[in-house]
Every structure is written in structure tokens, then in C-alpha cells.
C-alpha positions as CSV (number, residue, x, y, z in Angstrom):
1,X,-48.9,26.8,-41.2
2,X,-48.1,29.2,-44.0
3,X,-51.3,31.2,-43.5
4,X,-50.6,31.7,-39.8
5,X,-47.2,33.4,-40.7
6,X,-48.7,35.6,-43.4
7,X,-51.2,37.4,-41.1
8,X,-48.6,38.7,-38.5
9,X,-46.2,39.4,-41.4
10,X,-48.8,41.6,-43.2
11,X,-49.8,43.3,-40.0
12,X,-46.2,44.1,-39.1
13,X,-45.6,45.5,-42.6
14,X,-48.8,47.7,-42.4
15,X,-47.6,48.9,-39.0
16,X,-44.2,49.9,-40.4
17,X,-45.8,51.6,-43.4
18,X,-48.0,53.7,-41.1
19,X,-45.2,54.7,-38.8
20,X,-42.7,55.5,-41.5
21,X,-45.1,56.9,-44.0
22,X,-44.0,54.5,-46.7
23,X,-46.1,52.8,-49.2
24,X,-44.8,50.5,-51.9
25,X,-48.0,50.6,-54.0
26,X,-45.8,52.5,-56.6
27,X,-42.1,52.2,-57.2
28,X,-39.9,54.2,-54.9
29,X,-37.6,55.1,-57.7
30,X,-38.7,56.2,-61.2
31,X,-36.4,55.4,-64.1
32,X,-35.7,58.6,-65.9
33,X,-32.6,57.1,-67.5
34,X,-34.6,54.6,-69.6
35,X,-36.8,57.4,-71.0
36,X,-33.7,59.5,-71.6
37,X,-32.3,56.7,-73.7
38,X,-35.4,56.4,-75.8
39,X,-35.6,60.2,-76.4
40,X,-32.0,60.3,-77.3
41,X,-32.5,57.4,-79.8
42,X,-35.4,59.2,-81.4
43,X,-33.2,62.3,-81.8
44,X,-30.4,60.2,-83.4
45,X,-33.0,58.6,-85.8
46,X,-34.1,62.1,-86.8
47,X,-30.5,63.1,-87.5
48,X,-30.0,59.9,-89.6
49,X,-33.1,60.9,-91.7
50,X,-31.6,64.4,-92.4
51,X,-33.4,66.2,-89.6
52,X,-31.7,69.2,-88.0
53,X,-31.5,68.5,-84.2
54,X,-29.6,71.3,-82.4
55,X,-26.7,70.3,-80.1
56,X,-28.6,71.2,-76.9
57,X,-31.8,69.6,-78.0
58,X,-31.6,66.5,-75.8
59,X,-30.7,68.4,-72.7
60,X,-33.7,70.7,-73.2
61,X,-36.1,68.0,-73.9
62,X,-35.0,66.0,-70.8
63,X,-35.2,69.1,-68.7
64,X,-38.8,69.7,-69.8
65,X,-39.6,66.0,-69.2
66,X,-38.2,66.2,-65.7
67,X,-39.7,69.5,-64.7
68,X,-43.0,69.7,-66.7
69,X,-44.0,66.1,-67.4
70,X,-44.3,64.1,-70.6
71,X,-47.2,65.9,-72.4
72,X,-45.2,68.6,-74.2
73,X,-42.2,66.3,-74.8
74,X,-44.4,63.6,-76.4
75,X,-46.2,66.2,-78.6
76,X,-42.8,67.5,-79.7
77,X,-41.5,64.0,-80.5
78,X,-44.7,63.2,-82.5
79,X,-44.2,66.3,-84.6
80,X,-40.6,65.2,-85.3
81,X,-41.8,61.8,-86.3
82,X,-44.4,63.2,-88.6
83,X,-41.7,65.2,-90.4
84,X,-39.1,62.4,-90.4
85,X,-40.8,59.0,-90.2
86,X,-38.6,56.1,-89.3
87,X,-39.7,52.6,-88.1
88,X,-37.3,52.3,-85.2
89,X,-38.1,55.8,-83.9
90,X,-41.8,54.8,-84.0
91,X,-41.1,51.8,-81.8
92,X,-39.3,53.9,-79.3
93,X,-42.2,56.4,-79.4
94,X,-44.6,53.6,-78.6
95,X,-42.5,52.6,-75.6
96,X,-42.7,56.2,-74.3
97,X,-46.4,56.5,-75.0
98,X,-47.2,53.3,-73.1
99,X,-45.3,54.7,-70.1
100,X,-46.7,58.2,-70.2
101,X,-48.2,57.8,-66.7
102,X,-44.9,56.6,-65.3
103,X,-43.0,59.6,-66.6
104,X,-44.6,62.1,-64.2
105,X,-41.2,63.0,-62.8
106,X,-42.2,66.5,-61.8
107,X,-45.0,65.1,-59.6
108,X,-42.7,62.5,-58.1
109,X,-40.2,65.2,-57.2
110,X,-42.9,67.4,-55.7
111,X,-44.0,64.4,-53.5
112,X,-40.4,63.9,-52.4
113,X,-39.8,60.7,-54.4
114,X,-36.3,60.1,-55.8
115,X,-35.8,60.0,-59.5
116,X,-33.9,56.8,-60.4
117,X,-30.4,56.4,-61.7
118,X,-28.1,53.5,-62.3
119,X,-27.3,53.5,-58.6
120,X,-30.9,53.3,-57.6
121,X,-31.5,50.5,-60.2
122,X,-28.6,48.6,-58.8
123,X,-29.9,48.9,-55.2
124,X,-33.3,47.8,-56.4
125,X,-31.8,44.6,-57.6
126,X,-30.1,44.1,-54.3
127,X,-32.9,45.1,-51.9
128,X,-36.0,44.2,-53.8
129,X,-35.3,41.6,-56.5
130,X,-32.7,39.3,-54.9
131,X,-34.8,38.2,-51.9
132,X,-37.8,37.7,-54.2
133,X,-36.1,35.5,-56.8
134,X,-34.3,32.9,-54.7
135,X,-34.8,29.3,-55.6
136,X,-38.1,27.9,-54.6
137,X,-39.6,31.3,-53.7
138,X,-43.3,31.9,-54.5
139,X,-45.2,35.0,-53.6
140,X,-48.8,36.1,-53.5
141,X,-49.7,39.6,-54.6
142,X,-51.0,40.3,-51.1
143,X,-47.7,39.6,-49.5
144,X,-45.2,41.2,-51.8
145,X,-45.7,44.9,-50.7
146,X,-45.6,44.0,-47.0
147,X,-42.4,42.0,-47.6
148,X,-40.8,44.9,-49.5
149,X,-41.9,47.4,-46.8
150,X,-40.1,45.3,-44.2
151,X,-37.1,44.8,-46.4
152,X,-36.8,48.5,-47.2
153,X,-37.2,49.4,-43.6
154,X,-34.4,47.0,-42.6
155,X,-32.0,48.1,-45.4
156,X,-32.6,51.8,-44.6
157,X,-31.7,51.1,-41.0
158,X,-35.0,52.5,-39.8
159,X,-36.2,49.4,-37.9
160,X,-36.1,51.0,-34.5
161,X,-38.5,53.7,-35.7
162,X,-41.2,51.0,-36.0
């Protein structure tokens, strides 16, 4: 019985994706706030080691990250870490390095994707996570994106467009 409900469900979701131009193969909101927290913590660690970090340093680094991408920012942070090595800052740098591909904020903005904030994260929990984590729920990879497409369409009040 379960297989018979999955086929129309997936078909309906693909239909909605095509009409609305949505795809959930990548997250609809990118979390710049997490990256900002790690960059800030690295700056604080540099200050704690005696490094001179100008007052507007964080704002400038985050502006470059948002508008130019992570390459220049990560190079800059590596240079700081080479001058002022600190274990905690290295852990935070590893976190940022692992997520280099996810910090392409300038590309996301060019494509019209929103850049996440606390509000977006909160909505993500309500719209995406809550229905997926109910008691007894089990999901296959092949049905998660179609489910989220339908859920997003419903929550954005765009059902009639489908």
C-alpha cells in the first residue's frame, strides 16, 4: 500500500516543482549567521593572543564573504592563524573550510536565493523539520524532497499556482 501512495506523491511534487520553479536539492536558505559567528570567534582569538584586529574588521570580512565569496576571506583567516596560532581558532577554521562550498553567498544572492537569518532558521524548524520528525515517521531519500516541495508550496500559500 505504501508504494502506491509514493508514486502519485512524487509525481505531484515534481509537477509543483516544475510549475513553481522550485527545487529543494539544495537548501533554500543559507546560514550566514553561523559562518559569521565562527569568523568573529577567530577574530576574538587573535585579539586574545595579542593580535591587532581593527574595530571594523569583522564587518569588512563579513561584507567580503557575502559579496565576493569565501576564498579571499579564508586566505585572510589562514594568514592570521599563521601569525597567531591558537587551537580553538584552528577548530573554527576547520569548520569554515569544510563548508567552503556552502558559503557561496554571492552566488546564492545572484540566483535569487535568500541568505538565512535567525528568522529563516526558525521557519525551517517549523516548515521542514517538524513534519519530518514526528513520532514513528520514517522517510526514504527519494521522498524527502518531494514532501518538502509540497510542504513549502502549502506554507507559502502557492498551492493554487500548481
